[in-house]
N, CA, C and O atoms as a Tripos MOL2 file, in Angstrom:
@<TRIPOS>MOLECULE
protein
  276   275    69     0     0
PROTEIN
NO_CHARGES

@<TRIPOS>ATOM
      1 N          28.3790  -33.6360  -13.8140 N.3       1 MET1
      2 CA         28.2710  -31.7120  -14.1020 C.3       1 MET1
      3 C          27.3890  -31.3380  -14.3710 C.2       1 MET1
      4 O          27.4750  -31.3420  -15.5990 O.2       1 MET1
      5 N          26.5380  -30.9880  -14.1470 N.am      2 ILE2
      6 CA         25.1720  -30.0690  -14.5080 C.3       2 ILE2
      7 C          25.5040  -29.8320  -16.2050 C.2       2 ILE2
      8 O          26.4230  -29.3720  -16.8830 O.2       2 ILE2
      9 N          23.8270  -30.5970  -16.4810 N.am      3 ASP3
     10 CA         24.0030  -29.8330  -17.6370 C.3       3 ASP3
     11 C          23.3120  -28.5610  -17.8350 C.2       3 ASP3
     12 O          22.9990  -28.0500  -16.7590 O.2       3 ASP3
     13 N          22.7480  -27.4330  -19.5540 N.am      4 ASP4
     14 CA         22.7900  -26.0090  -19.0720 C.3       4 ASP4
     15 C          21.3240  -26.1410  -18.5940 C.2       4 ASP4
     16 O          21.0060  -25.4570  -17.6210 O.2       4 ASP4
     17 N          20.0840  -27.2060  -19.3510 N.am      5 ASP5
     18 CA         19.0860  -27.7370  -18.3050 C.3       5 ASP5
     19 C          18.0630  -26.9610  -17.5970 C.2       5 ASP5
     20 O          16.9820  -26.3820  -17.7040 O.2       5 ASP5
     21 N          19.5890  -27.4710  -16.3460 N.am      6 GLU6
     22 CA         19.3430  -27.8170  -14.6740 C.3       6 GLU6
     23 C          19.7420  -26.8440  -14.4680 C.2       6 GLU6
     24 O          18.9770  -26.1130  -13.8390 O.2       6 GLU6
     25 N          21.0530  -26.2840  -14.8320 N.am      7 THR7
     26 CA         22.2830  -24.8130  -14.7060 C.3       7 THR7
     27 C          20.8280  -24.1260  -14.6130 C.2       7 THR7
     28 O          20.3500  -23.9610  -13.4910 O.2       7 THR7
     29 N          19.9910  -23.6530  -15.9400 N.am      8 ASN8
     30 CA         19.2960  -22.8390  -15.5160 C.3       8 ASN8
     31 C          17.8560  -23.4870  -15.1050 C.2       8 ASN8
     32 O          17.3550  -23.5960  -16.2240 O.2       8 ASN8
     33 N          17.1500  -23.8480  -14.4410 N.am      9 ALA9
     34 CA         16.4910  -24.3390  -13.5110 C.3       9 ALA9
     35 C          16.9640  -24.3460  -12.6010 C.2       9 ALA9
     36 O          16.0970  -24.1220  -11.7560 O.2       9 ALA9
     37 N          18.3320  -24.5330  -11.9390 N.am     10 LEU10
     38 CA         18.9140  -24.4830  -10.5650 C.3      10 LEU10
     39 C          18.9230  -22.3650  -10.8520 C.2      10 LEU10
     40 O          18.1440  -21.7740  -10.1040 O.2      10 LEU10
     41 N          19.3310  -21.9210  -11.3430 N.am     11 ARG11
     42 CA         19.5460  -20.8550  -11.5220 C.3      11 ARG11
     43 C          17.9760  -19.4510  -11.0550 C.2      11 ARG11
     44 O          17.8110  -18.3160  -10.6090 O.2      11 ARG11
     45 N          17.0800  -20.8660  -11.6780 N.am     12 HIS12
     46 CA         15.5750  -19.7090  -11.8900 C.3      12 HIS12
     47 C          15.1460  -19.8810  -10.4850 C.2      12 HIS12
     48 O          14.5350  -18.9130  -10.0330 O.2      12 HIS12
     49 N          15.4050  -21.3590   -9.3060 N.am     13 LYS13
     50 CA         15.3180  -21.9040   -8.4790 C.3      13 LYS13
     51 C          15.9930  -20.4380   -7.9030 C.2      13 LYS13
     52 O          15.4080  -19.3570   -7.9850 O.2      13 LYS13
     53 N          17.4970  -20.6570   -7.2370 N.am     14 LEU14
     54 CA         17.7310  -19.5050   -7.3200 C.3      14 LEU14
     55 C          17.0310  -17.9970   -6.4820 C.2      14 LEU14
     56 O          16.7490  -17.7030   -5.3200 O.2      14 LEU14
     57 N          16.9700  -17.3690   -7.7170 N.am     15 GLU15
     58 CA         15.7380  -15.9550   -7.7060 C.3      15 GLU15
     59 C          14.6440  -16.2110   -7.1390 C.2      15 GLU15
     60 O          14.0760  -15.3630   -6.4510 O.2      15 GLU15
     61 N          14.2240  -17.2720   -7.3070 N.am     16 GLY16
     62 CA         13.0150  -16.6730   -5.9760 C.3      16 GLY16
     63 C          13.1090  -17.6370   -5.1150 C.2      16 GLY16
     64 O          12.0460  -18.0660   -4.6650 O.2      16 GLY16
     65 N          14.0110  -18.0660   -4.7830 N.am     17 LEU17
     66 CA         14.6430  -17.7920   -3.5440 C.3      17 LEU17
     67 C          15.3180  -17.1420   -2.6620 C.2      17 LEU17
     68 O          15.3020  -17.2780   -1.4390 O.2      17 LEU17
     69 N          16.1410  -16.1590   -3.5490 N.am     18 LEU18
     70 CA         16.5870  -14.2810   -2.7850 C.3      18 LEU18
     71 C          14.9330  -13.5800   -2.6880 C.2      18 LEU18
     72 O          14.4760  -12.9690   -1.7220 O.2      18 LEU18
     73 N          14.0210  -13.9750   -4.3920 N.am     19 LEU19
     74 CA         13.4340  -13.2340   -3.8050 C.3      19 LEU19
     75 C          12.7050  -12.6990   -2.8660 C.2      19 LEU19
     76 O          12.6410  -11.5650   -2.3910 O.2      19 LEU19
     77 N          11.8610  -14.2380   -2.5540 N.am     20 GLU20
     78 CA         11.0890  -14.8370   -0.7850 C.3      20 GLU20
     79 C          12.2500  -14.1770   -0.1400 C.2      20 GLU20
     80 O          11.9180  -13.1620    0.4730 O.2      20 GLU20
     81 N          13.7480  -14.5090   -0.0910 N.am     21 HIS21
     82 CA         13.9130  -14.0710    1.7640 C.3      21 HIS21
     83 C          13.7340  -12.2530    1.5050 C.2      21 HIS21
     84 O          13.0600  -11.5740    2.2790 O.2      21 HIS21
     85 N          14.4220  -11.6920    0.3580 N.am     22 ARG22
     86 CA         14.7530  -10.5990    1.0460 C.3      22 ARG22
     87 C          12.6640   -9.7860    1.1640 C.2      22 ARG22
     88 O          12.1540   -8.8780    1.8210 O.2      22 ARG22
     89 N          12.2940  -10.4950    0.4300 N.am     23 ASP23
     90 CA         10.2140  -10.6320    0.6600 C.3      23 ASP23
     91 C          10.3790  -10.5000    2.0250 C.2      23 ASP23
     92 O           9.8150   -9.5140    2.4990 O.2      23 ASP23
     93 N          11.3830  -11.6640    3.3010 N.am     24 LEU24
     94 CA         10.4100  -12.3360    4.7990 C.3      24 LEU24
     95 C          11.3020  -11.1610    5.4590 C.2      24 LEU24
     96 O          10.8790  -10.7090    6.5230 O.2      24 LEU24
     97 N          12.9040  -10.4380    4.7470 N.am     25 ASP25
     98 CA         13.4690   -8.6750    5.9700 C.3      25 ASP25
     99 C          12.2180   -8.4390    5.1360 C.2      25 ASP25
    100 O          11.5820   -9.4920    5.0970 O.2      25 ASP25
    101 N          11.4400   -7.1810    4.2510 N.am     26 GLU26
    102 CA         10.4510   -6.3000    4.6510 C.3      26 GLU26
    103 C           9.4770   -7.0140    6.2130 C.2      26 GLU26
    104 O           9.2870   -6.5420    7.3340 O.2      26 GLU26
    105 N           9.1540   -8.0140    5.7110 N.am     27 VAL27
    106 CA          7.9740   -8.1700    6.4270 C.3      27 VAL27
    107 C           8.0650   -8.8510    7.4840 C.2      27 VAL27
    108 O           7.1710   -9.2530    8.2290 O.2      27 VAL27
    109 N           9.3910   -9.0000    7.5490 N.am     28 ILE28
    110 CA         10.3630   -9.1320    9.5940 C.3      28 ILE28
    111 C          10.3070   -7.5770    9.7010 C.2      28 ILE28
    112 O           9.7260   -7.4420   10.7770 O.2      28 ILE28
    113 N          10.5610   -6.3250    9.2340 N.am     29 ALA29
    114 CA         11.3600   -5.3670   10.5130 C.3      29 ALA29
    115 C           9.9300   -4.6650    9.4930 C.2      29 ALA29
    116 O          10.3290   -3.6120    8.9960 O.2      29 ALA29
    117 N           8.1060   -5.0260    8.9770 N.am     30 ARG30
    118 CA          7.6520   -3.9970    9.0060 C.3      30 ARG30
    119 C           6.4690   -4.8090   10.7250 C.2      30 ARG30
    120 O           5.5800   -4.2270   11.3470 O.2      30 ARG30
    121 N           7.0950   -6.4270   10.9670 N.am     31 LEU31
    122 CA          6.2590   -6.8010   11.9120 C.3      31 LEU31
    123 C           6.6280   -5.8410   13.1650 C.2      31 LEU31
    124 O           5.8360   -5.1190   13.7720 O.2      31 LEU31
    125 N           8.3520   -6.0380   13.4740 N.am     32 MET32
    126 CA          8.7000   -5.5820   14.2770 C.3      32 MET32
    127 C           8.8040   -4.0870   14.4990 C.2      32 MET32
    128 O           9.7220   -3.5510   15.1190 O.2      32 MET32
    129 N           7.6880   -3.4060   13.8840 N.am     33 ASP33
    130 CA          8.2920   -1.6340   14.0470 C.3      33 ASP33
    131 C           6.9520   -1.6520   14.9090 C.2      33 ASP33
    132 O           6.8700   -0.8830   15.8670 O.2      33 ASP33
    133 N           5.5250   -2.8160   14.4830 N.am     34 THR34
    134 CA          4.5130   -2.0850   15.1940 C.3      34 THR34
    135 C           4.4150   -2.7650   16.3320 C.2      34 THR34
    136 O           4.5190   -3.9910   16.3600 O.2      34 THR34
    137 N           4.1980   -2.0010   17.4310 N.am     35 ALA35
    138 CA          4.3890   -2.7460   18.8800 C.3      35 ALA35
    139 C           2.5010   -2.7470   19.1340 C.2      35 ALA35
    140 O           1.6900   -1.9830   18.6100 O.2      35 ALA35
    141 N           2.1640   -4.1840   20.3680 N.am     36 PRO36
    142 CA          3.4220   -5.1790   20.2090 C.3      36 PRO36
    143 C           3.0500   -5.8710   18.9690 C.2      36 PRO36
    144 O           2.2820   -5.6480   18.0330 O.2      36 PRO36
    145 N           3.9600   -6.8870   19.3400 N.am     37 TYR37
    146 CA          4.0850   -7.8140   17.9310 C.3      37 TYR37
    147 C           4.0030   -9.2750   18.1630 C.2      37 TYR37
    148 O           4.0150   -9.5730   19.3570 O.2      37 TYR37
    149 N           3.9360  -10.1100   17.4600 N.am     38 ASP38
    150 CA          3.2070  -11.9300   17.5740 C.3      38 ASP38
    151 C           5.0600  -12.4590   18.2710 C.2      38 ASP38
    152 O           5.8880  -12.6000   17.3710 O.2      38 ASP38
    153 N           5.3440  -12.5950   19.0720 N.am     39 MET39
    154 CA          6.6690  -13.0340   18.6970 C.3      39 MET39
    155 C           6.5550  -14.6200   18.5080 C.2      39 MET39
    156 O           7.6140  -15.2450   18.4610 O.2      39 MET39
    157 N           5.6090  -15.1640   18.4200 N.am     40 LEU40
    158 CA          5.8020  -16.6340   17.7590 C.3      40 LEU40
    159 C           5.4980  -16.6310   16.1530 C.2      40 LEU40
    160 O           5.8920  -17.5220   15.4000 O.2      40 LEU40
    161 N           4.9570  -15.8200   15.8630 N.am     41 GLN41
    162 CA          4.5360  -15.6070   13.9990 C.3      41 GLN41
    163 C           6.2440  -14.5770   14.0580 C.2      41 GLN41
    164 O           6.3140  -14.2210   12.8820 O.2      41 GLN41
    165 N           7.5080  -13.9900   14.7650 N.am     42 LEU42
    166 CA          8.4620  -13.6030   14.8020 C.3      42 LEU42
    167 C           9.0760  -14.3590   14.1660 C.2      42 LEU42
    168 O           9.4280  -14.2340   12.9930 O.2      42 LEU42
    169 N           9.3480  -15.6120   15.2050 N.am     43 GLN43
    170 CA         10.2470  -16.4290   15.0240 C.3      43 GLN43
    171 C          10.4910  -17.4270   13.7160 C.2      43 GLN43
    172 O          11.4290  -17.9250   13.0930 O.2      43 GLN43
    173 N           8.5190  -17.3840   13.7010 N.am     44 ARG44
    174 CA          8.3230  -18.5810   12.6090 C.3      44 ARG44
    175 C           8.9610  -17.7340   11.0250 C.2      44 ARG44
    176 O           9.6120  -18.4060   10.2240 O.2      44 ARG44
    177 N           8.7550  -16.6880   10.8360 N.am     45 LEU45
    178 CA          9.7010  -16.3420    9.9830 C.3      45 LEU45
    179 C          11.0060  -15.8960    9.8580 C.2      45 LEU45
    180 O          11.7800  -15.8190    8.9040 O.2      45 LEU45
    181 N          11.0990  -15.5490   11.3440 N.am     46 LYS46
    182 CA         12.3960  -15.6160   10.7950 C.3      46 LYS46
    183 C          13.2030  -17.0980   10.6830 C.2      46 LYS46
    184 O          14.4150  -16.9860   10.4960 O.2      46 LYS46
    185 N          12.8150  -18.1020   10.7510 N.am     47 LYS47
    186 CA         13.3330  -19.7330   11.1440 C.3      47 LYS47
    187 C          13.0640  -19.9340    9.9520 C.2      47 LYS47
    188 O          13.8040  -20.7930    9.4720 O.2      47 LYS47
    189 N          12.0160  -19.3490    8.9490 N.am     48 ARG48
    190 CA         11.8770  -19.7270    7.6800 C.3      48 ARG48
    191 C          12.9640  -19.0470    6.9720 C.2      48 ARG48
    192 O          13.8080  -19.8250    6.5280 O.2      48 ARG48
    193 N          13.1840  -17.7240    6.7320 N.am     49 LYS49
    194 CA         14.7740  -16.4430    6.6180 C.3      49 LYS49
    195 C          15.8760  -18.0170    6.6860 C.2      49 LYS49
    196 O          16.3650  -18.6910    5.7800 O.2      49 LYS49
    197 N          15.9290  -18.1290    8.0210 N.am     50 LEU50
    198 CA         16.8220  -19.1050    7.7520 C.3      50 LEU50
    199 C          16.9960  -20.2050    7.2380 C.2      50 LEU50
    200 O          18.2060  -20.3950    7.1100 O.2      50 LEU50
    201 N          16.1930  -21.3340    6.7440 N.am     51 ALA51
    202 CA         15.9470  -22.1090    6.3190 C.3      51 ALA51
    203 C          16.3400  -20.9500    3.9200 C.2      51 ALA51
    204 O          17.0810  -21.0040    2.9390 O.2      51 ALA51
    205 N          15.7740  -20.6010    4.1830 N.am     52 LEU52
    206 CA         15.8620  -20.0470    2.5850 C.3      52 LEU52
    207 C          17.1260  -19.4780    2.4140 C.2      52 LEU52
    208 O          17.4910  -19.0590    1.3150 O.2      52 LEU52
    209 N          18.0980  -19.4110    3.8180 N.am     53 LYS53
    210 CA         19.3340  -18.8610    3.6490 C.3      53 LYS53
    211 C          20.3170  -20.1810    3.3510 C.2      53 LYS53
    212 O          21.2670  -20.4310    2.6080 O.2      53 LYS53
    213 N          19.5600  -20.8510    4.3300 N.am     54 ASP54
    214 CA         20.6700  -22.3790    3.6760 C.3      54 ASP54
    215 C          20.4360  -22.7320    2.7350 C.2      54 ASP54
    216 O          21.4800  -23.0480    2.1630 O.2      54 ASP54
    217 N          19.3680  -22.9380    1.9880 N.am     55 ASP55
    218 CA         18.4120  -23.2450    0.4520 C.3      55 ASP55
    219 C          19.7260  -22.8360   -0.7830 C.2      55 ASP55
    220 O          20.3650  -23.4150   -1.6620 O.2      55 ASP55
    221 N          19.6260  -21.6140   -0.2410 N.am     56 ILE56
    222 CA         20.4670  -20.4040   -0.7690 C.3      56 ILE56
    223 C          21.6900  -20.9920   -1.3980 C.2      56 ILE56
    224 O          22.0630  -21.2190   -2.5490 O.2      56 ILE56
    225 N          22.3610  -21.2140    0.2910 N.am     57 ALA57
    226 CA         23.3580  -22.0290   -0.5290 C.3      57 ALA57
    227 C          23.5970  -23.0580   -0.8450 C.2      57 ALA57
    228 O          24.6490  -23.4170   -1.3740 O.2      57 ALA57
    229 N          22.7050  -23.6970   -0.5910 N.am     58 ARG58
    230 CA         23.5200  -24.7560   -1.5630 C.3      58 ARG58
    231 C          22.3590  -25.1390   -2.9760 C.2      58 ARG58
    232 O          21.5840  -26.0170   -3.3540 O.2      58 ARG58
    233 N          22.6860  -24.3280   -3.2170 N.am     59 LEU59
    234 CA         22.7110  -24.0850   -4.7500 C.3      59 LEU59
    235 C          23.1410  -23.6370   -5.3070 C.2      59 LEU59
    236 O          23.3040  -23.9310   -6.4920 O.2      59 LEU59
    237 N          23.7320  -22.2630   -4.4830 N.am     60 GLN60
    238 CA         25.0550  -21.2990   -5.1860 C.3      60 GLN60
    239 C          26.1340  -22.6150   -4.9830 C.2      60 GLN60
    240 O          27.0360  -22.7690   -5.8070 O.2      60 GLN60
    241 N          26.0370  -23.1860   -4.2780 N.am     61 ASN61
    242 CA         27.4980  -24.2690   -4.2120 C.3      61 ASN61
    243 C          27.3890  -25.5120   -5.5090 C.2      61 ASN61
    244 O          28.3370  -26.0050   -6.1190 O.2      61 ASN61
    245 N          26.1590  -25.7630   -5.6540 N.am     62 ARG62
    246 CA         25.5530  -26.6860   -6.0290 C.3      62 ARG62
    247 C          25.9990  -26.2370   -8.3840 C.2      62 ARG62
    248 O          26.1060  -26.9080   -9.4100 O.2      62 ARG62
    249 N          26.0810  -24.7530   -7.9850 N.am     63 LEU63
    250 CA         25.6580  -23.9970   -9.3300 C.3      63 LEU63
    251 C          27.3530  -23.2810   -9.8620 C.2      63 LEU63
    252 O          27.6580  -22.9320  -11.0020 O.2      63 LEU63
    253 N          28.2170  -23.2340   -8.6210 N.am     64 THR64
    254 CA         29.0450  -23.4480   -8.4360 C.3      64 THR64
    255 C          29.8250  -24.1950   -7.5000 C.2      64 THR64
    256 O          29.8810  -24.1440   -6.2710 O.2      64 THR64
    257 N          30.4230  -24.9110   -8.3560 N.am     65 PRO65
    258 CA         31.7380  -25.9520   -7.2040 C.3      65 PRO65
    259 C          32.8750  -25.6220   -6.5720 C.2      65 PRO65
    260 O          33.4870  -24.7300   -7.1600 O.2      65 PRO65
    261 N          33.3010  -25.9530   -5.7440 N.am     66 ASP66
    262 CA         34.9530  -25.7330   -5.6360 C.3      66 ASP66
    263 C          35.4720  -26.4170   -6.1800 C.2      66 ASP66
    264 O          35.1090  -27.5600   -6.4550 O.2      66 ASP66
    265 N          36.5900  -25.8140   -6.5110 N.am     67 ILE67
    266 CA         37.3770  -25.8970   -7.8760 C.3      67 ILE67
    267 C          39.5690  -26.3180   -7.0290 C.2      67 ILE67
    268 O          40.4750  -25.4960   -6.8880 O.2      67 ILE67
    269 N          39.5780  -27.6150   -6.7530 N.am     68 ILE68
    270 CA         41.2050  -27.5700   -6.5210 C.3      68 ILE68
    271 C          41.5860  -26.8710   -7.4360 C.2      68 ILE68
    272 O          41.0360  -26.8230   -8.5360 O.2      68 ILE68
    273 N          42.4930  -26.2900   -7.1290 N.am     69 ALA69
    274 CA         43.7150  -25.6590   -7.8510 C.3      69 ALA69
    275 C          44.9070  -26.4990   -8.0010 C.2      69 ALA69
    276 O          45.9070  -26.0560   -8.5640 O.2      69 ALA69
@<TRIPOS>BOND
     1     1     2 1
     2     2     3 1
     3     3     4 2
     4     3     5 am
     5     5     6 1
     6     6     7 1
     7     7     8 2
     8     7     9 am
     9     9    10 1
    10    10    11 1
    11    11    12 2
    12    11    13 am
    13    13    14 1
    14    14    15 1
    15    15    16 2
    16    15    17 am
    17    17    18 1
    18    18    19 1
    19    19    20 2
    20    19    21 am
    21    21    22 1
    22    22    23 1
    23    23    24 2
    24    23    25 am
    25    25    26 1
    26    26    27 1
    27    27    28 2
    28    27    29 am
    29    29    30 1
    30    30    31 1
    31    31    32 2
    32    31    33 am
    33    33    34 1
    34    34    35 1
    35    35    36 2
    36    35    37 am
    37    37    38 1
    38    38    39 1
    39    39    40 2
    40    39    41 am
    41    41    42 1
    42    42    43 1
    43    43    44 2
    44    43    45 am
    45    45    46 1
    46    46    47 1
    47    47    48 2
    48    47    49 am
    49    49    50 1
    50    50    51 1
    51    51    52 2
    52    51    53 am
    53    53    54 1
    54    54    55 1
    55    55    56 2
    56    55    57 am
    57    57    58 1
    58    58    59 1
    59    59    60 2
    60    59    61 am
    61    61    62 1
    62    62    63 1
    63    63    64 2
    64    63    65 am
    65    65    66 1
    66    66    67 1
    67    67    68 2
    68    67    69 am
    69    69    70 1
    70    70    71 1
    71    71    72 2
    72    71    73 am
    73    73    74 1
    74    74    75 1
    75    75    76 2
    76    75    77 am
    77    77    78 1
    78    78    79 1
    79    79    80 2
    80    79    81 am
    81    81    82 1
    82    82    83 1
    83    83    84 2
    84    83    85 am
    85    85    86 1
    86    86    87 1
    87    87    88 2
    88    87    89 am
    89    89    90 1
    90    90    91 1
    91    91    92 2
    92    91    93 am
    93    93    94 1
    94    94    95 1
    95    95    96 2
    96    95    97 am
    97    97    98 1
    98    98    99 1
    99    99   100 2
   100    99   101 am
   101   101   102 1
   102   102   103 1
   103   103   104 2
   104   103   105 am
   105   105   106 1
   106   106   107 1
   107   107   108 2
   108   107   109 am
   109   109   110 1
   110   110   111 1
   111   111   112 2
   112   111   113 am
   113   113   114 1
   114   114   115 1
   115   115   116 2
   116   115   117 am
   117   117   118 1
   118   118   119 1
   119   119   120 2
   120   119   121 am
   121   121   122 1
   122   122   123 1
   123   123   124 2
   124   123   125 am
   125   125   126 1
   126   126   127 1
   127   127   128 2
   128   127   129 am
   129   129   130 1
   130   130   131 1
   131   131   132 2
   132   131   133 am
   133   133   134 1
   134   134   135 1
   135   135   136 2
   136   135   137 am
   137   137   138 1
   138   138   139 1
   139   139   140 2
   140   139   141 am
   141   141   142 1
   142   142   143 1
   143   143   144 2
   144   143   145 am
   145   145   146 1
   146   146   147 1
   147   147   148 2
   148   147   149 am
   149   149   150 1
   150   150   151 1
   151   151   152 2
   152   151   153 am
   153   153   154 1
   154   154   155 1
   155   155   156 2
   156   155   157 am
   157   157   158 1
   158   158   159 1
   159   159   160 2
   160   159   161 am
   161   161   162 1
   162   162   163 1
   163   163   164 2
   164   163   165 am
   165   165   166 1
   166   166   167 1
   167   167   168 2
   168   167   169 am
   169   169   170 1
   170   170   171 1
   171   171   172 2
   172   171   173 am
   173   173   174 1
   174   174   175 1
   175   175   176 2
   176   175   177 am
   177   177   178 1
   178   178   179 1
   179   179   180 2
   180   179   181 am
   181   181   182 1
   182   182   183 1
   183   183   184 2
   184   183   185 am
   185   185   186 1
   186   186   187 1
   187   187   188 2
   188   187   189 am
   189   189   190 1
   190   190   191 1
   191   191   192 2
   192   191   193 am
   193   193   194 1
   194   194   195 1
   195   195   196 2
   196   195   197 am
   197   197   198 1
   198   198   199 1
   199   199   200 2
   200   199   201 am
   201   201   202 1
   202   202   203 1
   203   203   204 2
   204   203   205 am
   205   205   206 1
   206   206   207 1
   207   207   208 2
   208   207   209 am
   209   209   210 1
   210   210   211 1
   211   211   212 2
   212   211   213 am
   213   213   214 1
   214   214   215 1
   215   215   216 2
   216   215   217 am
   217   217   218 1
   218   218   219 1
   219   219   220 2
   220   219   221 am
   221   221   222 1
   222   222   223 1
   223   223   224 2
   224   223   225 am
   225   225   226 1
   226   226   227 1
   227   227   228 2
   228   227   229 am
   229   229   230 1
   230   230   231 1
   231   231   232 2
   232   231   233 am
   233   233   234 1
   234   234   235 1
   235   235   236 2
   236   235   237 am
   237   237   238 1
   238   238   239 1
   239   239   240 2
   240   239   241 am
   241   241   242 1
   242   242   243 1
   243   243   244 2
   244   243   245 am
   245   245   246 1
   246   246   247 1
   247   247   248 2
   248   247   249 am
   249   249   250 1
   250   250   251 1
   251   251   252 2
   252   251   253 am
   253   253   254 1
   254   254   255 1
   255   255   256 2
   256   255   257 am
   257   257   258 1
   258   258   259 1
   259   259   260 2
   260   259   261 am
   261   261   262 1
   262   262   263 1
   263   263   264 2
   264   263   265 am
   265   265   266 1
   266   266   267 1
   267   267   268 2
   268   267   269 am
   269   269   270 1
   270   270   271 1
   271   271   272 2
   272   271   273 am
   273   273   274 1
   274   274   275 1
   275   275   276 2
@<TRIPOS>SUBSTRUCTURE
     1 MET1         2 RESIDUE 1 A MET
     2 ILE2         6 RESIDUE 1 A ILE
     3 ASP3        10 RESIDUE 1 A ASP
     4 ASP4        14 RESIDUE 1 A ASP
     5 ASP5        18 RESIDUE 1 A ASP
     6 GLU6        22 RESIDUE 1 A GLU
     7 THR7        26 RESIDUE 1 A THR
     8 ASN8        30 RESIDUE 1 A ASN
     9 ALA9        34 RESIDUE 1 A ALA
    10 LEU10       38 RESIDUE 1 A LEU
    11 ARG11       42 RESIDUE 1 A ARG
    12 HIS12       46 RESIDUE 1 A HIS
    13 LYS13       50 RESIDUE 1 A LYS
    14 LEU14       54 RESIDUE 1 A LEU
    15 GLU15       58 RESIDUE 1 A GLU
    16 GLY16       62 RESIDUE 1 A GLY
    17 LEU17       66 RESIDUE 1 A LEU
    18 LEU18       70 RESIDUE 1 A LEU
    19 LEU19       74 RESIDUE 1 A LEU
    20 GLU20       78 RESIDUE 1 A GLU
    21 HIS21       82 RESIDUE 1 A HIS
    22 ARG22       86 RESIDUE 1 A ARG
    23 ASP23       90 RESIDUE 1 A ASP
    24 LEU24       94 RESIDUE 1 A LEU
    25 ASP25       98 RESIDUE 1 A ASP
    26 GLU26      102 RESIDUE 1 A GLU
    27 VAL27      106 RESIDUE 1 A VAL
    28 ILE28      110 RESIDUE 1 A ILE
    29 ALA29      114 RESIDUE 1 A ALA
    30 ARG30      118 RESIDUE 1 A ARG
    31 LEU31      122 RESIDUE 1 A LEU
    32 MET32      126 RESIDUE 1 A MET
    33 ASP33      130 RESIDUE 1 A ASP
    34 THR34      134 RESIDUE 1 A THR
    35 ALA35      138 RESIDUE 1 A ALA
    36 PRO36      142 RESIDUE 1 A PRO
    37 TYR37      146 RESIDUE 1 A TYR
    38 ASP38      150 RESIDUE 1 A ASP
    39 MET39      154 RESIDUE 1 A MET
    40 LEU40      158 RESIDUE 1 A LEU
    41 GLN41      162 RESIDUE 1 A GLN
    42 LEU42      166 RESIDUE 1 A LEU
    43 GLN43      170 RESIDUE 1 A GLN
    44 ARG44      174 RESIDUE 1 A ARG
    45 LEU45      178 RESIDUE 1 A LEU
    46 LYS46      182 RESIDUE 1 A LYS
    47 LYS47      186 RESIDUE 1 A LYS
    48 ARG48      190 RESIDUE 1 A ARG
    49 LYS49      194 RESIDUE 1 A LYS
    50 LEU50      198 RESIDUE 1 A LEU
    51 ALA51      202 RESIDUE 1 A ALA
    52 LEU52      206 RESIDUE 1 A LEU
    53 LYS53      210 RESIDUE 1 A LYS
    54 ASP54      214 RESIDUE 1 A ASP
    55 ASP55      218 RESIDUE 1 A ASP
    56 ILE56      222 RESIDUE 1 A ILE
    57 ALA57      226 RESIDUE 1 A ALA
    58 ARG58      230 RESIDUE 1 A ARG
    59 LEU59      234 RESIDUE 1 A LEU
    60 GLN60      238 RESIDUE 1 A GLN
    61 ASN61      242 RESIDUE 1 A ASN
    62 ARG62      246 RESIDUE 1 A ARG
    63 LEU63      250 RESIDUE 1 A LEU
    64 THR64      254 RESIDUE 1 A THR
    65 PRO65      258 RESIDUE 1 A PRO
    66 ASP66      262 RESIDUE 1 A ASP
    67 ILE67      266 RESIDUE 1 A ILE
    68 ILE68      270 RESIDUE 1 A ILE
    69 ALA69      274 RESIDUE 1 A ALA
């Protein structure tokens, strides 16, 4: 079981990851609006976004573990 300090640290980190994920959405959208755009840069941004999504899910699972009823 995690203590309050660790829970607060995880929530703070989660907020930062969610913000970065949201920011990447905006960057990707702006990049795709400008033609021609750099496909390599777009792929890297999307890969980073997917990695963030995985990190977010991992942190959310640590904060709210599955409880078998």
